[in-house]
C-alpha positions in Angstrom: -162.3 101.5 37.8 -161.1 101.7 41.4 -160.1 104.9 43.2 -156.5 103.7 43.4 -156.5 103.2 39.6 -157.9 106.6 39.0 -155.3 108.2 41.2 -152.5 106.4 39.3 -153.9 107.6 36.0 -154.1 111.1 37.4 -150.4 111.1 38.3 -149.4 109.4 35.1 -151.3 112.0 33.0 -149.9 114.9 35.0 -146.3 113.5 34.6 -146.8 113.1 30.9 -147.9 116.8 30.6 -144.9 117.8 32.7 -142.7 116.1 30.1 -143.5 119.0 27.7 -142.0 121.5 30.1 -138.4 121.3 28.8 -139.7 121.6 25.3 -141.5 124.8 26.2 -138.3 126.1 27.8 -136.2 125.4 24.7 -138.7 127.3 22.6 -139.2 130.2 25.0 -138.1 133.7 24.0 -137.1 134.6 27.5 -134.5 133.1 29.9 -135.1 130.0 32.1 -136.0 131.9 35.2 -138.3 134.3 33.4 -139.9 131.3 31.7 -140.6 129.8 35.1 -142.1 133.1 36.4 -144.6 133.3 33.5 -145.4 129.6 33.8 -146.6 130.2 37.4 -148.3 133.5 36.5 -150.4 132.1 33.6 -151.4 129.1 35.7 -152.7 131.3 38.6 -156.0 132.5 37.0 -157.0 129.0 36.1 -156.0 127.6 39.5 -157.7 130.4 41.4 -161.0 130.0 39.4 -161.0 126.3 40.2 -160.1 127.0 43.9 -163.1 129.3 44.3 -165.4 126.3 43.8 -163.9 124.4 46.8 -166.4 125.9 49.3 -165.9 127.4 52.7 -164.5 124.2 54.3 -161.9 123.9 51.6 -160.9 127.5 51.9 -160.6 127.3 55.7 -158.4 124.2 55.4 -156.2 125.9 52.9 -155.8 129.1 55.1 -154.9 127.0 58.1 -152.1 125.3 56.1 -151.1 128.4 54.1 -147.6 128.8 55.6 -146.6 125.2 55.0 -148.1 125.2 51.5 -146.3 128.4 50.7 -143.1 126.7 51.8 -144.0 123.9 49.4 -144.4 126.4 46.6 -141.0 127.9 47.5 -139.4 124.5 47.3 -141.1 123.8 43.9 -139.9 127.2 42.5 -136.3 126.2 43.5 -136.8 122.9 41.8 -137.9 124.6 38.6 -135.1 127.2 38.9 -132.4 124.6 39.1 -134.1 122.3 36.5 -134.5 125.2 34.0 -130.9 126.1 34.5 -129.8 122.5 33.9 -131.8 122.4 30.7 -129.6 125.1 29.2 -126.5 123.2 30.1 -127.2 119.6 29.1 -129.7 117.5 27.1 -133.4 117.4 27.8 -133.1 113.7 28.5 -130.2 114.0 31.0 -131.7 117.0 32.8 -135.1 115.4 33.2 -133.9 112.0 34.2 -131.5 113.3 36.8 -133.9 115.9 38.2 -136.3 113.0 38.8 -134.0 111.2 41.2 -136.7 112.2 43.7 -137.7 108.7 44.8 -134.3 107.9 46.2 -134.2 111.3 48.0 -137.7 110.6 49.4 -136.5 107.3 50.7 -133.5 108.9 52.4 -135.8 111.6 53.9 -138.0 108.8 55.4 -134.9 107.1 56.8 -133.2 110.0 58.5 -136.1 112.4 59.3 -139.2 110.2 59.7 -137.4 107.1 61.0 -139.1 104.9 58.5 -137.7 101.4 58.1 -136.3 100.8 54.6 -135.9 97.3 53.2 -132.6 95.9 51.9 -133.9 96.4 48.4 -133.3 100.2 48.9 -129.6 99.6 49.4 -129.5 97.5 46.2 -131.5 100.0 44.1 -129.9 103.2 45.1 -126.4 102.3 43.9 -127.8 101.0 40.6 -129.6 104.4 40.0 -126.5 106.3 41.0 -124.4 104.2 38.6 -126.8 105.1 35.9 -126.5 108.8 36.7 -122.8 108.4 36.4 -123.0 106.8 33.0 -125.3 109.6 31.8 -122.8 112.2 32.9 -119.9 110.2 31.3 -121.9 109.9 28.0 -122.5 113.6 28.0 -118.8 114.4 28.5 -117.8 112.0 25.7 -120.2 113.8 23.4 -118.0 116.9 23.5 -119.9 119.0 25.9 -117.0 119.2 28.4 -117.3 120.7 31.8 -120.6 122.4 31.0 -122.2 118.9 30.7 -120.9 118.0 34.2 -122.3 121.2 35.6 -125.7 120.6 34.0 -126.0 117.1 35.5 -125.1 118.4 39.0 -127.6 121.2 38.8 -130.3 118.8 37.7 -129.5 116.6 40.7 -129.8 119.6 43.0 -133.3 120.3 41.6 -134.4 116.8 42.6 -133.7 117.7 46.3 -136.2 120.5 46.1 -138.8 118.5 44.1 -138.6 115.8 46.8 -139.3 118.4 49.5 -142.3 119.7 47.5 -143.8 116.3 46.9 -143.4 115.2 50.5 -145.3 118.3 51.7 -148.0 118.1 49.1 -148.6 114.4 49.7 -148.9 115.1 53.5 -151.3 118.0 53.3 -153.3 117.0 50.2 -155.2 114.8 52.6 -156.4 117.9 54.5 -156.7 120.5 51.7 -158.6 120.3 48.4 -156.4 120.2 45.4 -157.1 123.6 43.8 -156.9 125.7 47.0 -153.6 123.9 47.6 -152.4 124.6 44.1 -153.4 128.3 44.4 -151.2 128.8 47.4 -148.2 126.8 46.1 -148.4 128.5 42.7 -148.6 132.0 44.1 -145.6 131.3 46.3 -143.7 129.8 43.4 -144.5 132.8 41.2 -143.1 135.2 43.8 -139.9 133.1 44.2 -139.4 132.9 40.4 -139.8 136.6 40.0 -137.1 137.1 42.7 -134.8 134.7 40.8 -135.5 136.4 37.5 -134.5 139.8 38.9 -131.5 138.3 40.7 -130.0 136.9 37.5 -131.0 139.9 35.4 -133.1 138.1 32.8 -135.5 140.0 30.4 -139.1 139.3 31.3 -140.8 140.1 28.1 -141.2 137.9 25.0 -140.8 139.6 21.6 -143.6 137.8 19.6 -147.1 136.4 20.1 -145.6 132.9 19.6 -143.3 133.6 22.6 -146.4 134.6 24.7 -148.3 131.6 23.5 -145.6 129.2 24.6 -145.6 130.8 28.1 -149.4 130.5 28.3 -149.2 126.9 27.3 -146.6 126.2 30.0 -148.8 127.9 32.6 -152.2 126.5 31.7 -151.4 123.0 30.3 -148.1 122.0 31.8 -148.3 123.6 35.3 -152.1 123.9 35.8 -152.9 120.6 34.2 -149.7 118.6 35.0 -149.2 119.6 38.7 -153.0 119.7 39.2 -153.4 116.0 38.1 -150.4 115.0 40.2 -151.8 116.8 43.3 -155.1 115.0 42.8 -153.4 111.6 42.8 -150.9 112.3 45.6 -153.7 112.6 48.1 -154.9 109.0 47.4 -151.6 107.1 46.8 -148.5 106.3 48.9 -145.7 108.8 48.1 -143.6 105.8 47.0 -146.0 104.6 44.4 -146.6 108.2 43.2 -143.0 108.8 42.6 -142.7 105.7 40.5 -145.5 106.8 38.2 -143.8 110.3 37.9 -141.2 108.6 35.8 -143.5 108.9 32.9 -142.2 112.5 32.8 -138.5 111.8 31.7 -139.7 109.2 29.2 -142.1 111.7 27.6 -139.5 114.4 27.7 -136.8 112.2 26.1 -139.2 111.1 23.3 -140.4 114.6 22.6 -136.8 116.0 22.5 -135.7 113.1 20.2 -138.4 114.0 17.8 -138.2 117.9 18.0 -134.5 118.4 18.7 -132.8 115.3 17.4 -131.3 114.5 20.8 -130.9 110.8 20.2 -129.4 109.0 23.2 -126.3 106.9 22.4 -125.7 103.4 23.7 -123.9 104.5 26.9 -126.6 107.0 27.7 -129.3 104.4 27.0 -127.6 102.0 29.4 -127.4 104.8 32.0 -131.0 105.7 31.6 -132.0 102.0 32.0 -130.0 101.8 35.2 -131.6 104.9 36.6 -135.1 103.6 35.9 -134.3 100.1 37.1 -132.6 101.4 40.3 -135.5 103.7 41.2 -138.0 100.9 40.5 -136.1 98.6 43.0 -136.1 101.4 45.6 -139.8 102.0 45.2 -140.6 98.3 45.6 -138.8 98.5 48.9 -141.0 101.4 50.1 -144.3 100.5 48.4 
């Protein structure tokens, strides 16, 4: 197995684990922002223990990049804050698909900020994906969810902006910093940001039962520690374009799990919209691969 194949498998496995994040949020006994806070807090001990094994060179590299990695953690916390909010306003499938419009946003960042040349295929794929997003929103409105459905889709799209910023920074600095020291800094910054968001919106921090605590531990250790850890491993060895394609395992896993657990079957219009989103993003990524 080549290093490239191993990296692709790492990102795919991480994305599949992230697909369980919306399920954990739906089952959580605390609000969406408090859930995000505990997700980061319970991931920290595992991440820190692994980071301690990086050695002096790894720690030094992480400290040199600490400010920019903390910024990445701040961006990721904003992504989770908006995504969690969208999950309370629309279906798991819609929120997860739209929050993963990251590949198109990454392409735009390359065009306007990094002056990367983008092939004609981008201009073909982006409208296809956006048309799919529009169909998803229309299908949600027709299902009787009204304006709340529209708001949920908009909030999910905003989360994609922050996720793109996070992935771009991690992909850039993962080449210089070992994965677990990088994860330790980003996770700590994310936890602080999530705590501020929880206090700002006035959510209760404390679950009422041991099941509630177990769900939060699972989100921290398995979903965040495992999911984001595997993704960070792969990002350092793959082009950002290819990585974001593989990350689309996440909405597929989330939609399948929500269909089984919550009965959120996607109607014909929503299925067409989802297919257009996936197809459009695939076209965009072929343009940047």
